[in-house]
C-alpha positions as CSV (number, residue, x, y, z in Angstrom):
1,M,94.9,103.6,157.0
2,N,94.7,101.2,154.8
3,E,96.0,97.3,153.6
4,M,99.2,99.7,152.2
5,L,100.4,100.6,155.6
6,S,104.1,102.0,155.3
7,F,105.8,102.5,158.6
8,P,109.4,103.0,159.4
9,N,110.7,99.6,160.1
10,P,110.8,98.5,163.3
11,Y,114.3,97.9,164.8
12,W,113.8,94.0,165.2
13,L,113.0,93.4,161.6
14,L,115.9,91.4,160.1
15,N,116.9,91.5,156.1
16,Q,115.5,88.5,154.4
17,S,119.1,87.0,154.0
18,K,119.7,87.0,157.5
19,D,116.3,86.4,158.7
20,K,115.3,84.0,161.3
21,Q,112.6,82.9,163.4
22,I,111.8,84.1,167.0
23,E,109.7,84.5,169.8
24,F,107.2,87.3,169.7
25,V,104.2,88.3,171.7
26,V,100.7,89.9,170.3
27,V,99.1,92.4,172.8
28,L,95.5,93.5,172.5
29,V,94.1,96.1,174.8
30,S,90.8,97.2,174.7
31,S,88.7,99.9,177.0
32,S,86.3,96.8,177.7
33,K,85.9,93.4,177.6
34,N,87.4,92.2,174.3
35,D,86.0,89.3,173.2
36,S,85.0,90.1,169.8
37,A,88.6,91.6,169.1
38,I,90.1,88.5,170.4
39,K,87.7,86.1,168.1
40,L,88.6,88.4,165.6
41,V,92.3,88.1,165.8
42,Y,92.0,84.5,166.2
43,Q,90.0,84.1,163.0
44,F,93.0,86.1,161.1
45,F,95.4,83.7,162.6
46,D,93.6,80.4,161.7
47,K,93.1,81.6,158.5
48,N,96.6,82.1,157.8
49,N,98.1,79.3,159.7
50,I,99.7,81.3,162.4
51,N,100.1,78.7,165.0
52,I,99.8,80.1,169.0
53,S,101.6,79.1,171.6
54,I,100.5,80.6,174.6
55,T,97.9,83.2,175.3
56,N,97.2,85.0,178.5
57,M,93.8,87.0,179.6
58,L,94.4,89.5,181.6
59,S,92.2,92.1,183.5
60,D,88.8,90.1,182.9
61,K,89.9,89.9,179.3
62,H,90.3,93.7,178.7
63,M,94.1,92.6,178.1
64,T,95.4,89.6,176.0
65,E,98.6,88.2,175.4
66,I,99.4,86.0,172.5
67,F,102.6,84.4,172.1
68,I,104.2,83.1,168.3
69,S,107.1,82.1,166.6
70,E,107.5,83.7,163.6
71,T,110.2,84.9,161.3
72,T,110.9,88.7,161.6
73,Q,109.5,89.6,158.2
74,N,106.5,87.4,158.5
75,A,105.9,88.9,162.4
76,W,106.3,92.6,160.6
77,K,103.4,91.7,157.9
78,I,101.1,90.1,160.6
79,F,101.2,93.0,162.5
80,K,100.6,95.7,159.7
81,R,97.6,93.1,158.7
82,L,96.3,93.2,162.5
83,L,96.8,97.1,162.7
84,V,94.1,97.5,159.8
85,L,91.9,94.4,161.2
86,T,91.7,96.0,164.5
87,L,91.2,99.4,163.1
88,N,87.3,99.6,163.8
89,I,86.9,97.5,166.7
90,N,87.8,99.6,169.9
91,A,91.0,97.7,170.6
92,D,94.6,98.3,170.4
93,V,97.3,95.5,169.2
94,F,100.8,95.5,169.5
95,L,103.5,92.9,168.0
96,L,107.2,93.0,170.2
97,P,110.1,90.3,169.9
98,I,109.8,88.4,173.7
99,S,113.8,88.8,173.6
100,G,114.3,92.7,175.0
101,R,110.8,93.2,175.8
102,K,111.5,95.2,179.0
103,K,113.1,98.2,178.4
104,K,115.7,100.4,180.4
105,L,114.4,103.9,179.3
106,L,110.8,106.1,179.2
107,V,110.9,109.3,177.9
108,C,107.6,110.9,177.8
109,D,105.6,114.6,176.1
110,M,103.8,115.7,178.8
111,D,101.1,118.1,177.3
112,S,98.1,115.6,175.7
113,T,100.2,112.9,176.5
114,I,100.7,112.8,180.3
115,V,98.5,115.4,181.0
116,L,94.9,115.5,179.4
117,T,95.2,119.1,178.1
118,E,97.8,121.6,176.2
119,T,98.6,123.4,179.7
120,L,99.3,126.7,177.0
121,D,95.8,126.5,175.8
122,D,94.8,126.3,179.5
123,I,96.0,129.5,179.8
124,A,95.2,131.1,177.6
125,A,91.5,130.2,178.2
126,S,91.6,131.7,181.2
127,I,92.4,135.3,180.1
128,G,90.0,134.5,177.1
129,I,92.0,134.0,174.2
130,G,91.8,129.6,174.6
131,K,90.5,129.5,170.9
132,Q,93.0,131.6,169.2
133,V,95.7,130.1,170.8
134,G,94.4,126.7,170.7
135,E,94.6,126.7,167.0
136,I,98.0,127.7,166.6
137,T,98.6,124.5,169.0
138,L,96.5,122.5,166.9
139,R,98.1,123.2,163.5
140,A,101.9,122.9,165.3
141,M,101.0,119.5,166.5
142,Q,99.8,118.4,162.9
143,G,103.1,119.7,161.8
144,K,101.3,122.2,159.3
145,L,102.9,125.4,161.4
146,D,106.9,125.5,162.8
147,F,107.0,124.5,166.6
148,H,109.4,127.3,167.0
149,K,107.2,130.1,165.4
150,A,103.9,128.9,166.7
151,L,105.6,128.8,170.5
152,N,107.0,132.7,169.9
153,K,103.3,133.4,168.6
154,R,101.4,132.1,171.2
155,I,103.6,132.7,174.2
156,S,103.7,136.5,172.6
157,L,100.3,136.6,173.0
158,L,100.4,136.1,176.5
159,K,102.4,139.0,177.1
160,G,101.4,141.3,180.3
161,I,100.0,138.1,182.4
162,S,100.9,137.1,185.8
163,E,103.2,134.3,186.1
164,K,100.6,132.9,188.8
165,L,98.5,131.5,186.2
166,F,101.0,129.2,185.6
167,D,100.4,127.6,189.2
168,E,96.9,128.0,189.2
169,V,96.8,125.8,186.1
170,A,99.6,123.6,187.4
171,N,97.3,122.8,190.7
172,N,94.3,122.0,188.7
173,V,96.5,119.6,185.9
174,K,94.2,116.3,185.1
175,F,96.1,113.3,183.9
176,N,95.6,110.6,181.2
177,S,94.0,107.6,182.2
178,G,96.8,105.5,183.6
179,A,99.5,107.9,183.4
180,E,100.2,107.4,186.9
181,E,100.0,103.5,186.5
182,L,102.8,103.9,183.7
183,I,105.3,106.0,185.5
184,K,105.0,104.3,189.3
185,F,105.6,100.9,187.7
186,A,108.1,101.7,185.6
187,Q,110.1,103.0,188.1
188,K,109.2,100.1,190.3
189,N,111.0,97.9,187.6
190,G,113.8,99.6,187.3
191,I,113.3,102.2,184.4
192,R,114.5,105.8,183.8
193,T,111.9,107.8,183.6
194,V,111.8,111.4,181.8
195,L,109.5,114.0,181.1
196,V,110.4,116.3,178.1
197,S,108.2,118.9,177.1
198,G,107.3,122.1,175.0
199,G,105.6,123.3,177.7
200,F,106.7,125.7,180.5
201,E,109.0,125.0,183.8
202,P,106.2,126.3,186.3
203,I,103.7,123.6,185.4
204,V,106.2,120.7,183.8
205,N,108.3,120.9,187.3
206,V,105.0,120.2,189.3
207,V,103.8,117.2,186.8
208,A,107.0,116.0,187.0
209,A,107.1,115.8,191.0
210,K,103.5,114.7,191.4
211,M,104.1,111.7,188.7
212,G,107.3,110.9,190.7
213,F,109.6,111.6,187.1
214,D,113.3,110.8,187.5
215,R,114.5,114.0,185.3
216,Y,112.1,116.5,183.0
217,V,113.5,118.9,180.1
218,C,111.0,121.8,179.1
219,N,110.5,125.1,177.8
220,K,111.3,128.6,179.9
221,A,109.3,131.6,179.8
222,E,111.3,135.2,180.2
223,I,109.6,136.6,183.4
224,S,110.0,140.6,184.6
225,S,108.1,141.6,187.6
226,G,106.1,138.4,188.1
227,K,105.1,139.1,184.3
228,L,105.8,137.4,181.2
229,T,107.4,139.6,178.8
230,G,106.0,137.5,175.4
231,N,109.6,135.7,175.0
232,V,110.7,132.2,175.3
233,L,114.4,131.8,176.4
234,E,116.9,129.6,175.0
235,P,117.4,126.7,174.4
236,V,114.0,125.9,173.0
237,I,112.4,122.4,173.5
238,D,111.4,121.4,169.9
239,A,111.6,118.1,168.0
240,G,115.3,118.2,167.9
241,A,115.6,119.1,171.4
242,K,113.3,116.3,172.8
243,L,115.3,113.4,170.5
244,K,118.7,115.0,171.9
245,V,117.2,114.4,175.0
246,L,116.5,110.8,174.2
247,Q,120.3,110.5,173.2
248,E,121.8,112.0,175.9
249,E,119.9,109.4,178.2
250,I,120.8,106.1,176.0
251,K,124.5,107.8,176.3
252,Q,124.6,108.7,180.3
253,L,122.8,104.9,180.4
254,A,125.1,103.3,178.2
255,I,122.3,101.6,176.4
256,L,121.0,100.8,173.3
257,P,118.5,102.6,171.2
258,E,116.0,99.4,171.2
259,Q,116.0,99.4,175.3
260,T,113.7,102.4,175.3
261,C,110.6,103.5,175.0
262,A,108.8,107.2,174.4
263,V,105.2,108.4,173.9
264,G,103.7,111.4,172.6
265,D,101.0,112.7,170.3
266,G,102.3,115.7,168.2
267,A,104.5,115.9,165.1
268,N,107.1,117.5,167.4
269,D,107.3,114.1,169.0
270,L,107.7,111.9,166.1
271,P,111.7,111.9,165.5
272,M,111.7,111.3,169.7
273,L,109.2,108.3,168.9
274,Q,110.9,107.0,165.4
275,A,114.3,106.8,167.4
276,A,113.3,104.6,170.3
277,G,113.2,101.0,170.6
278,V,109.2,101.5,171.0
279,G,107.7,105.0,170.0
280,V,104.0,104.8,170.8
281,G,101.4,107.3,169.8
282,Y,99.4,108.2,172.4
283,M,95.7,109.7,170.4
284,G,98.6,110.8,168.1
285,K,97.6,113.7,165.7
286,T,98.0,112.4,161.8
287,L,101.7,112.2,161.5
288,V,102.5,110.7,164.9
289,R,99.6,108.2,163.4
290,A,101.7,107.6,160.2
291,G,104.7,107.3,161.4
292,T,104.9,104.5,164.0
293,P,103.0,100.8,164.2
294,Y,102.6,101.4,168.1
295,Q,99.5,103.3,168.7
296,I,97.3,103.5,171.6
297,N,94.1,104.9,170.2
298,S,91.6,103.4,172.4
299,S,93.1,102.1,175.5
300,S,95.0,103.5,178.1
301,L,98.7,104.3,179.0
302,V,98.7,101.3,181.2
303,S,99.2,99.6,177.2
304,I,103.0,100.7,177.6
305,L,103.6,98.6,180.6
306,L,101.5,95.6,178.8
307,M,104.3,96.0,175.8
308,M,107.4,96.1,178.1
309,G,106.3,92.9,180.0
310,I,105.5,94.6,183.0
311,A,102.3,92.7,184.8
312,V,100.3,95.6,186.7
313,Y,97.3,93.5,187.8
């Protein structure tokens, strides 16, 4: 990442001919006390004559809201410069309009986003082929290998294993930091939550139930006599399918795309992230880091609640 950041334009960016000044919030979050991050941002604002109207410091200064009034064109330039400024100081920064900050739909990827690991890799590791399958997964998540081909290859390597291995992985799944708070408080605030995953149903349905998602969509492995056949049932949940789920939910809820938030980490999440009002990369792979300005690389999934203006502390 450098000074010449080139992300897709956010939904709130207006053409220069129609640009106007509106209220924005800059959200600064770190995993520890972020005095140095705040100081750096303040210095940037002062140097560039950016007026701060209000500052809110939350949770012992781990989280800070800074309110400014700018044109959308200037705000977009400020956001991109702040991303560069905070790149190496263990803090995440987000900039959003105050109007419409709260969303009505949250769509989440599962593996390496809501849960800590890639669950298909966990199954492979339990039978001694974790490295082989993991390498395929990584290439697919980086966008270096077609998702369909990668999925078929990985599931073929699991041919003949007992379906009970899915249950073992599901029962031992670990959640990423802030995942449970994210879904709990999103639902408490009337936000519909959907889990959409390239993973498989025996695990996804357990995760969805534990977390309390309103809906889940995922892949299904063909099983015969209690064992995997090595085939994936249609339809395959890939990048296009994830995008379609987001679009279906928008239509059913009768809301606008800008009223949605999506989060994911891999290349197969990117179309969904870019179609959402706020698409968040969580510890994202290279394509995701380049594909959306909203990035969680230092803090937890709770940061998404702060982006949406939901108080959790």
